VOGU-3710 file (C-alpha; in Angstrom, 3 decimals, decimal comma):
1> xxxxxxxxxx> 73,582/221,820/217,441  75,364/219,479/219,838  73,252/218,105/222,559  73,498/217,836/226,513  74,727/215,081/228,198  71,832/213,180/230,776  72,086/213,490/234,290  71,859/209,220/234,289  74,148/209,738/231,270  77,353/211,457/233,279
11> xxxxxxxxxx> 76,658/209,007/236,046  77,497/206,298/234,559  80,345/207,764/232,298  81,999/208,899/235,757  80,879/204,989/237,055  82,908/204,293/234,337  86,145/206,188/234,963  86,321/204,963/238,875  85,597/200,622/237,945  88,593/201,181/235,498
21> xxxxxxxxxx> 90,731/203,284/237,841  89,217/200,151/240,385  90,419/197,128/238,139  94,037/199,147/237,742  94,587/200,082/241,309  94,086/196,592/242,804  96,298/194,738/239,628  93,671/193,247/237,559  93,720/195,591/234,544  95,958/193,375/232,655
31> xxxxxxxxxx> 93,610/190,357/233,508  90,321/192,834/232,182  91,741/194,063/229,137  94,266/190,502/228,351  92,933/187,590/229,810  89,420/187,871/230,432  88,760/189,272/226,656  90,190/186,479/225,356  87,941/183,796/226,999  85,393/182,488/225,722
41> xxxxxxxxxx> 82,568/180,996/227,225  80,252/178,388/225,713  76,309/177,963/227,604  74,561/175,524/227,153  70,839/176,864/228,204  67,868/174,701/227,643  64,430/175,200/226,350  61,525/172,893/226,839  58,394/173,533/224,676  55,807/171,196/223,299
51> xxxxxxxxxx> 55,352/174,460/220,309  58,071/172,506/218,757  57,022/170,788/214,705  56,655/167,768/216,173  59,205/166,110/214,278  61,669/167,993/215,034  62,344/167,092/218,005  65,341/169,356/218,838  66,250/172,208/217,498  69,815/173,472/217,965
61> xxxxxxxxxx> 70,857/177,296/218,277  73,849/179,176/217,870  73,760/182,920/218,852  76,441/185,052/219,021  76,036/188,700/219,168  78,466/192,256/219,394  81,520/191,143/217,942  82,419/195,232/218,126  85,401/194,154/215,502  88,290/196,862/215,824
71> xxxxxxxxxx> 91,647/197,587/218,378  89,627/195,027/220,416  88,462/191,966/218,095  90,425/191,288/214,987  89,216/189,574/212,369  91,282/186,753/212,764  89,977/185,859/216,216  86,178/186,248/214,337  87,865/183,529/211,689  88,522/181,324/214,446
81> xxxxxxxxxx> 84,947/182,282/216,558  83,680/180,496/213,526  86,082/177,757/213,133  84,206/176,892/217,013  80,496/177,875/215,802  80,995/174,738/213,096  81,990/172,787/215,870  78,743/172,688/217,700  77,097/171,781/213,977  73,703/174,492/215,259
91> xxxxxxxxxx> 70,844/173,538/212,993  70,677/177,423/212,643  73,239/180,600/213,426  71,811/184,091/214,959  73,524/187,220/215,036  72,561/189,956/217,043  74,114/192,895/215,540  77,148/195,519/216,443  79,504/193,645/213,760  82,047/196,370/213,983
101> xxxxxxxxxx> 82,367/199,051/216,680  83,676/202,306/215,068  83,087/201,809/211,712  85,361/205,024/210,425  88,149/203,217/211,893  87,939/200,050/210,804  89,124/200,607/207,069  91,908/197,810/206,937  89,492/194,404/207,570  86,560/195,235/206,057
111> xxxxxxxxxx> 87,095/193,188/202,424  87,762/190,379/204,653  84,445/190,002/207,230  81,813/188,580/204,211  84,396/185,751/203,835  85,312/184,813/206,919  81,652/185,046/207,667  80,360/182,939/204,825  82,169/179,488/206,067  79,838/179,539/208,851
121> xxxxxxxxxx> 77,662/176,453/208,187  73,687/175,890/209,556  71,617/173,258/206,902  68,602/175,757/208,815  70,358/178,815/208,226  71,475/182,008/209,168  70,099/184,972/210,167  71,198/188,750/211,675  69,256/191,527/212,518  70,948/194,979/212,957
131> xxxxxxxxxx> 72,100/197,240/216,301  73,353/200,403/217,428  76,204/199,760/216,162  75,550/198,542/212,874  72,975/201,814/212,358  75,277/204,720/213,355  78,289/205,916/212,102  78,255/205,229/208,728  78,048/201,594/208,923  73,984/200,546/208,092
141> xxxxxxxxxx> 74,788/200,138/204,053  77,969/197,793/204,358  76,633/196,141/207,322  73,826/195,119/204,727  75,917/194,019/202,141  78,024/192,393/204,317  75,368/189,535/205,716  74,111/189,094/202,569  77,566/188,168/200,632  78,022/186,504/203,837
151> xxxxxxxxxx> 74,751/184,266/203,246  72,527/186,114/205,819  69,216/186,878/205,459  69,070/190,003/207,419  65,542/190,823/208,803  64,582/193,973/208,989  61,502/194,565/210,496  60,327/190,939/208,566  59,664/187,541/208,985  61,325/184,179/207,138
161> xxxxxxxxxx> 59,559/181,261/207,702  60,894/177,126/207,341  57,964/174,925/206,636  58,908/171,780/208,072  55,332/169,371/208,583  52,093/170,320/207,565  50,765/173,476/208,807  54,001/173,764/210,557  56,428/176,472/210,426  59,560/177,695/211,614
171> xxxxxxxxxx> 59,548/182,041/211,740  62,315/183,528/212,330  61,312/187,099/213,133  63,785/189,981/213,538  63,581/193,813/214,215  65,314/196,979/213,301  67,672/198,266/216,125  65,604/200,021/218,729  67,774/202,900/219,241  69,133/203,950/215,971
181> xxxxxxxxxx> 66,873/201,875/213,423  63,045/202,379/212,902  61,682/199,186/214,393  58,159/198,315/213,877  56,883/195,357/216,213  53,176/195,730/215,685  53,450/195,152/211,626  56,145/191,936/212,307  54,924/190,362/215,215  50,843/190,560/214,741
191> xxxxxxxxxx> 51,138/188,833/211,594  52,696/185,331/213,491  50,410/182,420/213,787  49,367/180,436/216,714  50,441/176,837/215,581  54,543/177,591/214,662  56,873/177,733/216,770  58,159/182,160/216,756  61,447/183,239/217,397  61,693/186,650/217,339
201> xxxxxxxxxx> 65,650/188,689/216,910  66,790/191,809/218,701  69,342/193,864/218,900  68,050/195,048/223,368  66,239/192,879/224,975  64,269/194,464/227,160  61,793/196,005/224,733  61,034/192,184/224,884  58,381/192,883/227,890  55,984/194,856/225,711
211> xxxxxxxxxx> 55,153/192,121/223,132  53,479/189,490/225,408  50,241/189,929/222,891  51,971/188,019/220,583  52,623/184,775/220,132  56,155/184,441/220,463  58,094/182,182/221,809  61,684/182,759/222,119  63,413/186,178/221,879  67,186/186,405/221,725
221> xxxxxxxxxx> 69,068/189,550/222,031  72,144/190,851/223,282  73,313/194,477/223,473  74,227/194,400/226,954  77,790/192,887/227,556  76,713/191,029/230,402  77,953/195,209/231,626  81,277/193,915/230,607  82,198/194,487/234,182  80,187/192,467/236,614
231> xxxxxxxxxx> 81,723/194,066/240,725  80,803/191,033/243,804  77,767/191,674/245,079  76,933/194,536/243,196  76,424/192,629/239,682  76,869/194,764/236,520  77,936/198,624/237,128  76,533/199,911/233,792  74,431/198,466/231,948  73,199/200,865/227,877
241> xxxxxxxxxx> 69,959/201,900/227,768  67,192/199,235/226,386  69,872/196,543/228,536  69,202/197,752/232,384  66,821/195,085/233,228  67,370/192,048/231,348  71,176/191,509/231,364  72,340/187,896/230,124  71,334/184,855/230,218  67,765/182,791/230,281
251> xxxxxxxxxx> 64,239/184,276/231,347  60,546/183,544/231,485  58,667/185,557/230,315  54,338/185,526/230,773  52,196/186,121/227,976  48,880/186,228/226,793  49,346/183,328/224,556  51,712/181,349/226,432  55,129/181,573/228,061  57,851/183,910/226,497
261> xxxxxxxxxx> 61,920/182,906/226,921  64,113/185,760/226,413  67,787/184,973/226,461  70,338/187,954/226,388  73,971/186,776/225,264  76,787/188,895/226,423  78,771/188,900/223,153  82,155/188,357/221,878  83,854/192,060/222,085  83,940/195,413/223,976
271> xxxxxxxxxx> 83,234/198,744/223,772  84,364/201,581/224,845  86,753/200,403/227,199  88,352/197,030/225,973  87,661/195,095/229,043  85,983/192,782/230,980  85,989/191,385/234,668  83,506/188,125/235,881  81,914/188,941/232,032  83,134/186,117/229,640
281> xxxxxxxxxx> 82,572/186,788/226,139  79,782/184,122/225,296  78,585/181,724/222,832  74,720/180,743/222,691  74,257/177,297/221,692  71,093/176,755/222,926  69,054/173,514/221,984  65,081/173,118/222,121  63,786/170,165/222,746  60,308/168,927/223,176
291> xxx> 59,159/167,244/226,941  59,905/163,179/227,175  56,594/161,738/227,376
//
């Protein structure tokens, strides 16, 4: 039985059509479709914390997200992105979901993707979580196989510990997709320890608000695409469910144990409409540093 669209979905669809019409009639469609979609922005946020295990002093994490491989983003472009990632010399690389846009129609390049992603180098590991496009459309099994062949640890409601010194660890947790998966935040995050530096990967950013009672230090998410289209004085006009409050960039959230930071990556590719306006594709190079004495 086909589910009826909600009023809110109708409004969003209508707004998207209006935006596309404005962009086209304003003479900027070519820029939005063929120029800005290829203008990769490398952002360099910094988080200062005394929670980082002292032997590290600094940790560099490269985050990429929402490649949406398909008509709007090719395997060749992904290969170029991999070279750019390696040029940053990261300690850790994370992918926060939505590898392929429309899985059923992306047939020719599937076999090449694991080989391309396997070229990414990170001494402390490569980690990934499911996005809604990875869970939907029959993509789930392929995504797991692809990421594991590429050397990524796919975290589905589980943690991975990286021993640093003594009893201090870096702990990277990953939750299943909140829209189409089966996330288990309580069983996953309740085991986190106060003395560790705890990083959580999740596709949808707005769910981070509900984790204030866990000792989480850093949350990395995607899904929003930064709205894909941002209008002057208005900002992002349309954002997907669970990416409506936290749309892009670095946020500091209150917590019972300590402050938590959330970073929302704008993603690489596009979905629905192959355009971007005032919302360039993003590669995040995040530095976590100890405060200077």
